[in-house]
mmCIF file as gemmi writes it, N, C-alpha and C atoms, coordinates in Angstrom:
data_model
loop_
_atom_site.group_PDB
_atom_site.id
_atom_site.type_symbol
_atom_site.label_atom_id
_atom_site.label_alt_id
_atom_site.label_comp_id
_atom_site.label_asym_id
_atom_site.label_entity_id
_atom_site.label_seq_id
_atom_site.pdbx_PDB_ins_code
_atom_site.Cartn_x
_atom_site.Cartn_y
_atom_site.Cartn_z
_atom_site.occupancy
_atom_site.B_iso_or_equiv
_atom_site.pdbx_formal_charge
_atom_site.auth_seq_id
_atom_site.auth_asym_id
_atom_site.pdbx_PDB_model_num
ATOM 1 N N . MET Axp A 1 ? 0.841 -1.183 0 1 0 ? 1 A 1
ATOM 2 C CA . MET Axp A 1 ? 0 0 0 1 0 ? 1 A 1
ATOM 3 C C . MET Axp A 1 ? 0.885 1.245 0 1 0 ? 1 A 1
ATOM 4 N N . LEU Axp A 2 ? 0.387 2.268 -0.642 1 0 ? 2 A 1
ATOM 5 C CA . LEU Axp A 2 ? 1.076 3.549 -0.722 1 0 ? 2 A 1
ATOM 6 C C . LEU Axp A 2 ? 0.211 4.601 -0.034 1 0 ? 2 A 1
ATOM 7 N N . VAL Axp A 3 ? 0.795 5.361 0.87 1 0 ? 3 A 1
ATOM 8 C CA . VAL Axp A 3 ? 0.1 6.454 1.536 1 0 ? 3 A 1
ATOM 9 C C . VAL Axp A 3 ? 0.606 7.754 0.924 1 0 ? 3 A 1
ATOM 10 N N . ARG Axp A 4 ? -0.309 8.616 0.571 1 0 ? 4 A 1
ATOM 11 C CA . ARG Axp A 4 ? 0.045 9.875 -0.078 1 0 ? 4 A 1
ATOM 12 C C . ARG Axp A 4 ? -0.503 11.026 0.761 1 0 ? 4 A 1
ATOM 13 N N . ILE Axp A 5 ? 0.372 11.951 1.117 1 0 ? 5 A 1
ATOM 14 C CA . ILE Axp A 5 ? -0.026 13.166 1.824 1 0 ? 5 A 1
ATOM 15 C C . ILE Axp A 5 ? 0.454 14.344 0.984 1 0 ? 5 A 1
ATOM 16 N N . VAL Axp A 6 ? -0.458 15.247 0.697 1 0 ? 6 A 1
ATOM 17 C CA . VAL Axp A 6 ? -0.128 16.427 -0.104 1 0 ? 6 A 1
ATOM 18 C C . VAL Axp A 6 ? -0.561 17.663 0.672 1 0 ? 6 A 1
ATOM 19 N N . ARG Axp A 7 ? 0.407 18.541 0.927 1 0 ? 7 A 1
ATOM 20 C CA . ARG Axp A 7 ? 0.126 19.809 1.625 1 0 ? 7 A 1
ATOM 21 C C . ARG Axp A 7 ? -0.192 20.861 0.564 1 0 ? 7 A 1
ATOM 22 N N . LEU Axp A 8 ? -1.359 21.491 0.718 1 0 ? 8 A 1
ATOM 23 C CA . LEU Axp A 8 ? -1.846 22.467 -0.259 1 0 ? 8 A 1
ATOM 24 C C . LEU Axp A 8 ? -2.063 23.8 0.444 1 0 ? 8 A 1
ATOM 25 N N . THR Axp A 9 ? -1.45 24.852 -0.067 1 0 ? 9 A 1
ATOM 26 C CA . THR Axp A 9 ? -1.614 26.18 0.503 1 0 ? 9 A 1
ATOM 27 C C . THR Axp A 9 ? -2.316 27.052 -0.529 1 0 ? 9 A 1
ATOM 28 N N . PHE Axp A 10 ? -3.456 27.583 -0.142 1 0 ? 10 A 1
ATOM 29 C CA . PHE Axp A 10 ? -4.279 28.371 -1.054 1 0 ? 10 A 1
ATOM 30 C C . PHE Axp A 10 ? -4.258 29.846 -0.681 1 0 ? 10 A 1
ATOM 31 N N . ARG Axp A 11 ? -4.54 30.672 -1.676 1 0 ? 11 A 1
ATOM 32 C CA . ARG Axp A 11 ? -4.753 32.083 -1.37 1 0 ? 11 A 1
ATOM 33 C C . ARG Axp A 11 ? -5.961 32.151 -0.435 1 0 ? 11 A 1
ATOM 34 N N . PRO Axp A 12 ? -5.931 32.995 0.598 1 0 ? 12 A 1
ATOM 35 C CA . PRO Axp A 12 ? -7.045 33.038 1.559 1 0 ? 12 A 1
ATOM 36 C C . PRO Axp A 12 ? -8.414 33.219 0.899 1 0 ? 12 A 1
ATOM 37 N N . GLU Axp A 13 ? -8.472 34.035 -0.127 1 0 ? 13 A 1
ATOM 38 C CA . GLU Axp A 13 ? -9.758 34.28 -0.79 1 0 ? 13 A 1
ATOM 39 C C . GLU Axp A 13 ? -10.207 33.102 -1.673 1 0 ? 13 A 1
ATOM 40 N N . ALA Axp A 14 ? -9.339 32.11 -1.85 1 0 ? 14 A 1
ATOM 41 C CA . ALA Axp A 14 ? -9.644 30.975 -2.721 1 0 ? 14 A 1
ATOM 42 C C . ALA Axp A 14 ? -10.053 29.715 -1.956 1 0 ? 14 A 1
ATOM 43 N N . VAL Axp A 15 ? -10.069 29.762 -0.638 1 0 ? 15 A 1
ATOM 44 C CA . VAL Axp A 15 ? -10.373 28.571 0.166 1 0 ? 15 A 1
ATOM 45 C C . VAL Axp A 15 ? -11.758 28.014 -0.161 1 0 ? 15 A 1
ATOM 46 N N . THR Axp A 16 ? -12.757 28.869 -0.235 1 0 ? 16 A 1
ATOM 47 C CA . THR Axp A 16 ? -14.111 28.398 -0.541 1 0 ? 16 A 1
ATOM 48 C C . THR Axp A 16 ? -14.162 27.744 -1.913 1 0 ? 16 A 1
ATOM 49 N N . ASP Axp A 17 ? -13.485 28.318 -2.889 1 0 ? 17 A 1
ATOM 50 C CA . ASP Axp A 17 ? -13.445 27.715 -4.227 1 0 ? 17 A 1
ATOM 51 C C . ASP Axp A 17 ? -12.794 26.332 -4.178 1 0 ? 17 A 1
ATOM 52 N N . PHE Axp A 18 ? -11.694 26.209 -3.426 1 0 ? 18 A 1
ATOM 53 C CA . PHE Axp A 18 ? -11.054 24.898 -3.3 1 0 ? 18 A 1
ATOM 54 C C . PHE Axp A 18 ? -11.998 23.884 -2.662 1 0 ? 18 A 1
ATOM 55 N N . LEU Axp A 19 ? -12.648 24.274 -1.572 1 0 ? 19 A 1
ATOM 56 C CA . LEU Axp A 19 ? -13.562 23.347 -0.903 1 0 ? 19 A 1
ATOM 57 C C . LEU Axp A 19 ? -14.687 22.91 -1.829 1 0 ? 19 A 1
ATOM 58 N N . ASN Axp A 20 ? -15.151 23.791 -2.681 1 0 ? 20 A 1
ATOM 59 C CA . ASN Axp A 20 ? -16.177 23.421 -3.654 1 0 ? 20 A 1
ATOM 60 C C . ASN Axp A 20 ? -15.646 22.402 -4.652 1 0 ? 20 A 1
ATOM 61 N N . VAL Axp A 21 ? -14.433 22.605 -5.142 1 0 ? 21 A 1
ATOM 62 C CA . VAL Axp A 21 ? -13.817 21.649 -6.068 1 0 ? 21 A 1
ATOM 63 C C . VAL Axp A 21 ? -13.637 20.302 -5.382 1 0 ? 21 A 1
ATOM 64 N N . PHE Axp A 22 ? -13.125 20.318 -4.159 1 0 ? 22 A 1
ATOM 65 C CA . PHE Axp A 22 ? -12.898 19.069 -3.445 1 0 ? 22 A 1
ATOM 66 C C . PHE Axp A 22 ? -14.215 18.326 -3.206 1 0 ? 22 A 1
ATOM 67 N N . ARG Axp A 23 ? -15.205 19.016 -2.711 1 0 ? 23 A 1
ATOM 68 C CA . ARG Axp A 23 ? -16.496 18.367 -2.412 1 0 ? 23 A 1
ATOM 69 C C . ARG Axp A 23 ? -17.146 17.795 -3.672 1 0 ? 23 A 1
ATOM 70 N N . ALA Axp A 24 ? -16.968 18.469 -4.791 1 0 ? 24 A 1
ATOM 71 C CA . ALA Axp A 24 ? -17.555 17.994 -6.045 1 0 ? 24 A 1
ATOM 72 C C . ALA Axp A 24 ? -16.837 16.765 -6.594 1 0 ? 24 A 1
ATOM 73 N N . SER Axp A 25 ? -15.605 16.527 -6.16 1 0 ? 25 A 1
ATOM 74 C CA . SER Axp A 25 ? -14.818 15.435 -6.744 1 0 ? 25 A 1
ATOM 75 C C . SER Axp A 25 ? -14.44 14.329 -5.771 1 0 ? 25 A 1
ATOM 76 N N . GLU Axp A 26 ? -14.595 14.534 -4.471 1 0 ? 26 A 1
ATOM 77 C CA . GLU Axp A 26 ? -14.066 13.575 -3.5 1 0 ? 26 A 1
ATOM 78 C C . GLU Axp A 26 ? -14.644 12.176 -3.664 1 0 ? 26 A 1
ATOM 79 N N . ASP Axp A 27 ? -15.931 12.029 -3.895 1 0 ? 27 A 1
ATOM 80 C CA . ASP Axp A 27 ? -16.499 10.692 -4.063 1 0 ? 27 A 1
ATOM 81 C C . ASP Axp A 27 ? -15.967 10.009 -5.317 1 0 ? 27 A 1
ATOM 82 N N . ARG Axp A 28 ? -15.805 10.775 -6.387 1 0 ? 28 A 1
ATOM 83 C CA . ARG Axp A 28 ? -15.266 10.187 -7.626 1 0 ? 28 A 1
ATOM 84 C C . ARG Axp A 28 ? -13.801 9.798 -7.455 1 0 ? 28 A 1
ATOM 85 N N . ILE Axp A 29 ? -13.038 10.543 -6.676 1 0 ? 29 A 1
ATOM 86 C CA . ILE Axp A 29 ? -11.646 10.161 -6.41 1 0 ? 29 A 1
ATOM 87 C C . ILE Axp A 29 ? -11.621 8.862 -5.62 1 0 ? 29 A 1
ATOM 88 N N . ARG Axp A 30 ? -12.465 8.774 -4.607 1 0 ? 30 A 1
ATOM 89 C CA . ARG Axp A 30 ? -12.52 7.551 -3.787 1 0 ? 30 A 1
ATOM 90 C C . ARG Axp A 30 ? -12.907 6.321 -4.606 1 0 ? 30 A 1
ATOM 91 N N . GLN Axp A 31 ? -13.594 6.519 -5.705 1 0 ? 31 A 1
ATOM 92 C CA . GLN Axp A 31 ? -14.025 5.409 -6.547 1 0 ? 31 A 1
ATOM 93 C C . GLN Axp A 31 ? -12.982 5.013 -7.597 1 0 ? 31 A 1
ATOM 94 N N . GLN Axp A 32 ? -11.867 5.713 -7.656 1 0 ? 32 A 1
ATOM 95 C CA . GLN Axp A 32 ? -10.825 5.372 -8.616 1 0 ? 32 A 1
ATOM 96 C C . GLN Axp A 32 ? -10.242 4 -8.269 1 0 ? 32 A 1
ATOM 97 N N . PRO Axp A 33 ? -9.913 3.203 -9.286 1 0 ? 33 A 1
ATOM 98 C CA . PRO Axp A 33 ? -9.321 1.892 -9.006 1 0 ? 33 A 1
ATOM 99 C C . PRO Axp A 33 ? -8.076 2.024 -8.133 1 0 ? 33 A 1
ATOM 100 N N . GLY Axp A 34 ? -8.039 1.248 -7.069 1 0 ? 34 A 1
ATOM 101 C CA . GLY Axp A 34 ? -6.88 1.244 -6.183 1 0 ? 34 A 1
ATOM 102 C C . GLY Axp A 34 ? -6.916 2.252 -5.063 1 0 ? 34 A 1
ATOM 103 N N . CYS Axp A 35 ? -7.895 3.16 -5.06 1 0 ? 35 A 1
ATOM 104 C CA . CYS Axp A 35 ? -7.999 4.14 -3.97 1 0 ? 35 A 1
ATOM 105 C C . CYS Axp A 35 ? -8.724 3.478 -2.806 1 0 ? 35 A 1
ATOM 106 N N . ARG Axp A 36 ? -8.041 3.371 -1.68 1 0 ? 36 A 1
ATOM 107 C CA . ARG Axp A 36 ? -8.616 2.742 -0.494 1 0 ? 36 A 1
ATOM 108 C C . ARG Axp A 36 ? -9.139 3.753 0.518 1 0 ? 36 A 1
ATOM 109 N N . HIS Axp A 37 ? -8.615 4.969 0.457 1 0 ? 37 A 1
ATOM 110 C CA . HIS Axp A 37 ? -8.977 5.97 1.468 1 0 ? 37 A 1
ATOM 111 C C . HIS Axp A 37 ? -8.626 7.345 0.922 1 0 ? 37 A 1
ATOM 112 N N . MET Axp A 38 ? -9.463 8.329 1.235 1 0 ? 38 A 1
ATOM 113 C CA . MET Axp A 38 ? -9.183 9.706 0.827 1 0 ? 38 A 1
ATOM 114 C C . MET Axp A 38 ? -9.881 10.622 1.808 1 0 ? 38 A 1
ATOM 115 N N . GLU Axp A 39 ? -9.122 11.549 2.381 1 0 ? 39 A 1
ATOM 116 C CA . GLU Axp A 39 ? -9.727 12.541 3.26 1 0 ? 39 A 1
ATOM 117 C C . GLU Axp A 39 ? -8.959 13.847 3.161 1 0 ? 39 A 1
ATOM 118 N N . LEU Axp A 40 ? -9.566 14.885 3.692 1 0 ? 40 A 1
ATOM 119 C CA . LEU Axp A 40 ? -8.981 16.22 3.673 1 0 ? 40 A 1
ATOM 120 C C . LEU Axp A 40 ? -8.839 16.707 5.101 1 0 ? 40 A 1
ATOM 121 N N . TRP Axp A 41 ? -7.685 17.262 5.406 1 0 ? 41 A 1
ATOM 122 C CA . TRP Axp A 41 ? -7.424 17.865 6.716 1 0 ? 41 A 1
ATOM 123 C C . TRP Axp A 41 ? -7.189 19.35 6.513 1 0 ? 41 A 1
ATOM 124 N N . GLN Axp A 42 ? -7.649 20.16 7.448 1 0 ? 42 A 1
ATOM 125 C CA . GLN Axp A 42 ? -7.382 21.602 7.435 1 0 ? 42 A 1
ATOM 126 C C . GLN Axp A 42 ? -6.48 21.933 8.608 1 0 ? 42 A 1
ATOM 127 N N . ASP Axp A 43 ? -5.46 22.733 8.358 1 0 ? 43 A 1
ATOM 128 C CA . ASP Axp A 43 ? -4.525 23.144 9.404 1 0 ? 43 A 1
ATOM 129 C C . ASP Axp A 43 ? -5.264 24.028 10.411 1 0 ? 43 A 1
ATOM 130 N N . ALA Axp A 44 ? -5.224 23.659 11.672 1 0 ? 44 A 1
ATOM 131 C CA . ALA Axp A 44 ? -5.923 24.41 12.716 1 0 ? 44 A 1
ATOM 132 C C . ALA Axp A 44 ? -5.334 25.804 12.916 1 0 ? 44 A 1
ATOM 133 N N . ASP Axp A 45 ? -4.061 25.971 12.577 1 0 ? 45 A 1
ATOM 134 C CA . ASP Axp A 45 ? -3.401 27.263 12.787 1 0 ? 45 A 1
ATOM 135 C C . ASP Axp A 45 ? -3.318 28.119 11.527 1 0 ? 45 A 1
ATOM 136 N N . ALA Axp A 46 ? -3.592 27.524 10.383 1 0 ? 46 A 1
ATOM 137 C CA . ALA Axp A 46 ? -3.521 28.25 9.11 1 0 ? 46 A 1
ATOM 138 C C . ALA Axp A 46 ? -4.705 27.806 8.251 1 0 ? 46 A 1
ATOM 139 N N . PRO Axp A 47 ? -5.828 28.515 8.313 1 0 ? 47 A 1
ATOM 140 C CA . PRO Axp A 47 ? -7.05 28.052 7.657 1 0 ? 47 A 1
ATOM 141 C C . PRO Axp A 47 ? -6.998 27.987 6.133 1 0 ? 47 A 1
ATOM 142 N N . ASN Axp A 48 ? -5.926 28.466 5.533 1 0 ? 48 A 1
ATOM 143 C CA . ASN Axp A 48 ? -5.796 28.342 4.08 1 0 ? 48 A 1
ATOM 144 C C . ASN Axp A 48 ? -4.859 27.188 3.69 1 0 ? 48 A 1
ATOM 145 N N . VAL Axp A 49 ? -4.457 26.372 4.671 1 0 ? 49 A 1
ATOM 146 C CA . VAL Axp A 49 ? -3.559 25.234 4.42 1 0 ? 49 A 1
ATOM 147 C C . VAL Axp A 49 ? -4.33 23.937 4.692 1 0 ? 49 A 1
ATOM 148 N N . PHE Axp A 50 ? -4.247 23.03 3.731 1 0 ? 50 A 1
ATOM 149 C CA . PHE Axp A 50 ? -4.929 21.744 3.812 1 0 ? 50 A 1
ATOM 150 C C . PHE Axp A 50 ? -3.945 20.639 3.475 1 0 ? 50 A 1
ATOM 151 N N . CYS Axp A 51 ? -4.287 19.431 3.884 1 0 ? 51 A 1
ATOM 152 C CA . CYS Axp A 51 ? -3.551 18.243 3.459 1 0 ? 51 A 1
ATOM 153 C C . CYS Axp A 51 ? -4.557 17.215 2.98 1 0 ? 51 A 1
ATOM 154 N N . THR Axp A 52 ? -4.268 16.633 1.835 1 0 ? 52 A 1
ATOM 155 C CA . THR Axp A 52 ? -5.038 15.465 1.427 1 0 ? 52 A 1
ATOM 156 C C . THR Axp A 52 ? -4.276 14.25 1.922 1 0 ? 52 A 1
ATOM 157 N N . HIS Axp A 53 ? -5.005 13.257 2.361 1 0 ? 53 A 1
ATOM 158 C CA . HIS Axp A 53 ? -4.425 12.024 2.896 1 0 ? 53 A 1
ATOM 159 C C . HIS Axp A 53 ? -5.133 10.89 2.174 1 0 ? 53 A 1
ATOM 160 N N . SER Axp A 54 ? -4.38 10.121 1.398 1 0 ? 54 A 1
ATOM 161 C CA . SER Axp A 54 ? -5 9.035 0.639 1 0 ? 54 A 1
ATOM 162 C C . SER Axp A 54 ? -4.162 7.77 0.736 1 0 ? 54 A 1
ATOM 163 N N . HIS Axp A 55 ? -4.843 6.648 0.592 1 0 ? 55 A 1
ATOM 164 C CA . HIS Axp A 55 ? -4.187 5.335 0.564 1 0 ? 55 A 1
ATOM 165 C C . HIS Axp A 55 ? -4.494 4.709 -0.789 1 0 ? 55 A 1
ATOM 166 N N . TRP Axp A 56 ? -3.46 4.192 -1.44 1 0 ? 56 A 1
ATOM 167 C CA . TRP Axp A 56 ? -3.59 3.559 -2.754 1 0 ? 56 A 1
ATOM 168 C C . TRP Axp A 56 ? -3.014 2.149 -2.684 1 0 ? 56 A 1
ATOM 169 N N . ASP Axp A 57 ? -3.599 1.252 -3.436 1 0 ? 57 A 1
ATOM 170 C CA . ASP Axp A 57 ? -3.092 -0.123 -3.457 1 0 ? 57 A 1
ATOM 171 C C . ASP Axp A 57 ? -1.638 -0.176 -3.905 1 0 ? 57 A 1
ATOM 172 N N . SER Axp A 58 ? -1.276 0.727 -4.822 1 0 ? 58 A 1
ATOM 173 C CA . SER Axp A 58 ? 0.09 0.723 -5.349 1 0 ? 58 A 1
ATOM 174 C C . SER Axp A 58 ? 0.389 2.071 -6.002 1 0 ? 58 A 1
ATOM 175 N N . ALA Axp A 59 ? 1.665 2.293 -6.277 1 0 ? 59 A 1
ATOM 176 C CA . ALA Axp A 59 ? 2.08 3.507 -6.995 1 0 ? 59 A 1
ATOM 177 C C . ALA Axp A 59 ? 1.483 3.512 -8.396 1 0 ? 59 A 1
ATOM 178 N N . GLU Axp A 60 ? 1.306 2.346 -8.979 1 0 ? 60 A 1
ATOM 179 C CA . GLU Axp A 60 ? 0.715 2.25 -10.314 1 0 ? 60 A 1
ATOM 180 C C . GLU Axp A 60 ? -0.727 2.756 -10.315 1 0 ? 60 A 1
ATOM 181 N N . HIS Axp A 61 ? -1.485 2.446 -9.256 1 0 ? 61 A 1
ATOM 182 C CA . HIS Axp A 61 ? -2.854 2.944 -9.169 1 0 ? 61 A 1
ATOM 183 C C . HIS Axp A 61 ? -2.874 4.467 -9.023 1 0 ? 61 A 1
ATOM 184 N N . LEU Axp A 62 ? -1.977 5 -8.206 1 0 ? 62 A 1
ATOM 185 C CA . LEU Axp A 62 ? -1.895 6.449 -8.068 1 0 ? 62 A 1
ATOM 186 C C . LEU Axp A 62 ? -1.521 7.088 -9.394 1 0 ? 62 A 1
ATOM 187 N N . ASP Axp A 63 ? -0.553 6.505 -10.09 1 0 ? 63 A 1
ATOM 188 C CA . ASP Axp A 63 ? -0.152 7.034 -11.399 1 0 ? 63 A 1
ATOM 189 C C . ASP Axp A 63 ? -1.31 6.984 -12.392 1 0 ? 63 A 1
ATOM 190 N N . ALA Axp A 64 ? -2.094 5.899 -12.359 1 0 ? 64 A 1
ATOM 191 C CA . ALA Axp A 64 ? -3.25 5.794 -13.263 1 0 ? 64 A 1
ATOM 192 C C . ALA Axp A 64 ? -4.26 6.897 -12.963 1 0 ? 64 A 1
ATOM 193 N N . TYR Axp A 65 ? -4.493 7.167 -11.691 1 0 ? 65 A 1
ATOM 194 C CA . TYR Axp A 65 ? -5.396 8.268 -11.331 1 0 ? 65 A 1
ATOM 195 C C . TYR Axp A 65 ? -4.84 9.588 -11.853 1 0 ? 65 A 1
ATOM 196 N N . ARG Axp A 66 ? -3.547 9.793 -11.699 1 0 ? 66 A 1
ATOM 197 C CA . ARG Axp A 66 ? -2.942 11.057 -12.138 1 0 ? 66 A 1
ATOM 198 C C . ARG Axp A 66 ? -2.966 11.22 -13.652 1 0 ? 66 A 1
ATOM 199 N N . ARG Axp A 67 ? -3.18 10.135 -14.379 1 0 ? 67 A 1
ATOM 200 C CA . ARG Axp A 67 ? -3.335 10.201 -15.842 1 0 ? 67 A 1
ATOM 201 C C . ARG Axp A 67 ? -4.805 10.231 -16.266 1 0 ? 67 A 1
ATOM 202 N N . SER Axp A 68 ? -5.72 10.145 -15.306 1 0 ? 68 A 1
ATOM 203 C CA . SER Axp A 68 ? -7.145 10.031 -15.615 1 0 ? 68 A 1
ATOM 204 C C . SER Axp A 68 ? -7.766 11.371 -16.012 1 0 ? 68 A 1
ATOM 205 N N . ALA Axp A 69 ? -8.918 11.269 -16.653 1 0 ? 69 A 1
ATOM 206 C CA . ALA Axp A 69 ? -9.68 12.464 -17.014 1 0 ? 69 A 1
ATOM 207 C C . ALA Axp A 69 ? -10.117 13.221 -15.761 1 0 ? 69 A 1
ATOM 208 N N . LEU Axp A 70 ? -10.436 12.493 -14.699 1 0 ? 70 A 1
ATOM 209 C CA . LEU Axp A 70 ? -10.837 13.151 -13.449 1 0 ? 70 A 1
ATOM 210 C C . LEU Axp A 70 ? -9.709 14.03 -12.912 1 0 ? 70 A 1
ATOM 211 N N . PHE Axp A 71 ? -8.491 13.508 -12.849 1 0 ? 71 A 1
ATOM 212 C CA . PHE Axp A 71 ? -7.363 14.312 -12.392 1 0 ? 71 A 1
ATOM 213 C C . PHE Axp A 71 ? -7.167 15.504 -13.33 1 0 ? 71 A 1
ATOM 214 N N . GLY Axp A 72 ? -7.35 15.288 -14.627 1 0 ? 72 A 1
ATOM 215 C CA . GLY Axp A 72 ? -7.236 16.375 -15.608 1 0 ? 72 A 1
ATOM 216 C C . GLY Axp A 72 ? -8.264 17.469 -15.394 1 0 ? 72 A 1
ATOM 217 N N . GLU Axp A 73 ? -9.341 17.134 -14.722 1 0 ? 73 A 1
ATOM 218 C CA . GLU Axp A 73 ? -10.381 18.109 -14.377 1 0 ? 73 A 1
ATOM 219 C C . GLU Axp A 73 ? -10.08 18.783 -13.037 1 0 ? 73 A 1
ATOM 220 N N . VAL Axp A 74 ? -9.707 17.986 -12.036 1 0 ? 74 A 1
ATOM 221 C CA . VAL Axp A 74 ? -9.521 18.486 -10.677 1 0 ? 74 A 1
ATOM 222 C C . VAL Axp A 74 ? -8.235 19.304 -10.54 1 0 ? 74 A 1
ATOM 223 N N . TRP Axp A 75 ? -7.142 18.81 -11.098 1 0 ? 75 A 1
ATOM 224 C CA . TRP Axp A 75 ? -5.847 19.476 -10.909 1 0 ? 75 A 1
ATOM 225 C C . TRP Axp A 75 ? -5.836 20.912 -11.422 1 0 ? 75 A 1
ATOM 226 N N . PRO Axp A 76 ? -6.264 21.202 -12.655 1 0 ? 76 A 1
ATOM 227 C CA . PRO Axp A 76 ? -6.236 22.604 -13.098 1 0 ? 76 A 1
ATOM 228 C C . PRO Axp A 76 ? -7.146 23.512 -12.267 1 0 ? 76 A 1
ATOM 229 N N . ALA Axp A 77 ? -8.297 22.98 -11.84 1 0 ? 77 A 1
ATOM 230 C CA . ALA Axp A 77 ? -9.221 23.787 -11.036 1 0 ? 77 A 1
ATOM 231 C C . ALA Axp A 77 ? -8.631 24.1 -9.668 1 0 ? 77 A 1
ATOM 232 N N . THR Axp A 78 ? -7.806 23.183 -9.146 1 0 ? 78 A 1
ATOM 233 C CA . THR Axp A 78 ? -7.163 23.382 -7.848 1 0 ? 78 A 1
ATOM 234 C C . THR Axp A 78 ? -5.898 24.231 -7.981 1 0 ? 78 A 1
ATOM 235 N N . LYS Axp A 79 ? -5.105 23.907 -8.978 1 0 ? 79 A 1
ATOM 236 C CA . LYS Axp A 79 ? -3.805 24.564 -9.172 1 0 ? 79 A 1
ATOM 237 C C . LYS Axp A 79 ? -3.927 26.09 -9.294 1 0 ? 79 A 1
ATOM 238 N N . ARG Axp A 80 ? -4.977 26.543 -9.917 1 0 ? 80 A 1
ATOM 239 C CA . ARG Axp A 80 ? -5.141 27.997 -10.122 1 0 ? 80 A 1
ATOM 240 C C . ARG Axp A 80 ? -5.397 28.748 -8.817 1 0 ? 80 A 1
ATOM 241 N N . LEU Axp A 81 ? -5.671 28.02 -7.742 1 0 ? 81 A 1
ATOM 242 C CA . LEU Axp A 81 ? -6.008 28.631 -6.454 1 0 ? 81 A 1
ATOM 243 C C . LEU Axp A 81 ? -4.837 28.685 -5.476 1 0 ? 81 A 1
ATOM 244 N N . PHE Axp A 82 ? -3.704 28.074 -5.853 1 0 ? 82 A 1
ATOM 245 C CA . PHE Axp A 82 ? -2.57 27.962 -4.933 1 0 ? 82 A 1
ATOM 246 C C . PHE Axp A 82 ? -1.927 29.307 -4.603 1 0 ? 82 A 1
ATOM 247 N N . ALA Axp A 83 ? -1.465 29.406 -3.36 1 0 ? 83 A 1
ATOM 248 C CA . ALA Axp A 83 ? -0.618 30.523 -2.943 1 0 ? 83 A 1
ATOM 249 C C . ALA Axp A 83 ? 0.84 30.089 -2.916 1 0 ? 83 A 1
ATOM 250 N N . ALA Axp A 84 ? 1.073 28.771 -2.879 1 0 ? 84 A 1
ATOM 251 C CA . ALA Axp A 84 ? 2.42 28.203 -2.86 1 0 ? 84 A 1
ATOM 252 C C . ALA Axp A 84 ? 2.351 26.829 -3.533 1 0 ? 84 A 1
ATOM 253 N N . PRO Axp A 85 ? 3.476 26.362 -4.054 1 0 ? 85 A 1
ATOM 254 C CA . PRO Axp A 85 ? 3.469 25.031 -4.667 1 0 ? 85 A 1
ATOM 255 C C . PRO Axp A 85 ? 3.114 23.951 -3.638 1 0 ? 85 A 1
ATOM 256 N N . PRO Axp A 86 ? 2.408 22.904 -4.069 1 0 ? 86 A 1
ATOM 257 C CA . PRO Axp A 86 ? 2.09 21.819 -3.147 1 0 ? 86 A 1
ATOM 258 C C . PRO Axp A 86 ? 3.347 21.045 -2.753 1 0 ? 86 A 1
ATOM 259 N N . VAL Axp A 87 ? 3.278 20.419 -1.601 1 0 ? 87 A 1
ATOM 260 C CA . VAL Axp A 87 ? 4.367 19.568 -1.124 1 0 ? 87 A 1
ATOM 261 C C . VAL Axp A 87 ? 3.761 18.18 -0.95 1 0 ? 87 A 1
ATOM 262 N N . ALA Axp A 88 ? 4.326 17.191 -1.659 1 0 ? 88 A 1
ATOM 263 C CA . ALA Axp A 88 ? 3.744 15.854 -1.648 1 0 ? 88 A 1
ATOM 264 C C . ALA Axp A 88 ? 4.724 14.85 -1.071 1 0 ? 88 A 1
ATOM 265 N N . PHE Axp A 89 ? 4.157 13.901 -0.334 1 0 ? 89 A 1
ATOM 266 C CA . PHE Axp A 89 ? 4.921 12.788 0.233 1 0 ? 89 A 1
ATOM 267 C C . PHE Axp A 89 ? 4.19 11.503 -0.119 1 0 ? 89 A 1
ATOM 268 N N . SER Axp A 90 ? 4.909 10.542 -0.64 1 0 ? 90 A 1
ATOM 269 C CA . SER Axp A 90 ? 4.375 9.198 -0.856 1 0 ? 90 A 1
ATOM 270 C C . SER Axp A 90 ? 5.22 8.264 0.004 1 0 ? 90 A 1
ATOM 271 N N . VAL Axp A 91 ? 4.544 7.51 0.866 1 0 ? 91 A 1
ATOM 272 C CA . VAL Axp A 91 ? 5.27 6.637 1.794 1 0 ? 91 A 1
ATOM 273 C C . VAL Axp A 91 ? 4.624 5.253 1.812 1 0 ? 91 A 1
ATOM 274 N N . HIS Axp A 92 ? 5.403 4.282 2.176 1 0 ? 92 A 1
ATOM 275 C CA . HIS Axp A 92 ? 4.91 2.934 2.406 1 0 ? 92 A 1
ATOM 276 C C . HIS Axp A 92 ? 4.865 2.728 3.914 1 0 ? 92 A 1
ATOM 277 N N . PRO Axp A 93 ? 3.707 2.314 4.446 1 0 ? 93 A 1
ATOM 278 C CA . PRO Axp A 93 ? 3.627 2.063 5.887 1 0 ? 93 A 1
ATOM 279 C C . PRO Axp A 93 ? 4.64 0.995 6.311 1 0 ? 93 A 1
ATOM 280 N N . VAL Axp A 94 ? 5.219 1.184 7.457 1 0 ? 94 A 1
ATOM 281 C CA . VAL Axp A 94 ? 6.169 0.226 8.01 1 0 ? 94 A 1
ATOM 282 C C . VAL Axp A 94 ? 5.441 -0.571 9.075 1 0 ? 94 A 1
ATOM 283 N N . THR Axp A 95 ? 5.525 -1.893 8.966 1 0 ? 95 A 1
ATOM 284 C CA . THR Axp A 95 ? 4.9 -2.738 9.968 1 0 ? 95 A 1
ATOM 285 C C . THR Axp A 95 ? 5.991 -3.484 10.732 1 0 ? 95 A 1
ATOM 286 N N . ALA Axp A 96 ? 5.748 -3.713 11.99 1 0 ? 96 A 1
ATOM 287 C CA . ALA Axp A 96 ? 6.74 -4.387 12.845 1 0 ? 96 A 1
ATOM 288 C C . ALA Axp A 96 ? 6.585 -5.888 12.734 1 0 ? 96 A 1
């Protein structure tokens, strides 16, 4: 499994627009092949900073989503709202 965390910083006036984009697409993202989990976190100290937290069966599934028509719709609508470039982490959970 691959865990993906992406930190997104938006212009303060663009937060509502981002939330609208996210709400309109979150169920469709969760339905992508290989997506096991998807949620959004908001920074308690910086209301224009969010993190997406998702679990994917594999890097290949994440890559397929990133090549999908849905990503082609969501990414440009989100990207135009940024105040700073996103910071992404892809990690594999470590089990003992």
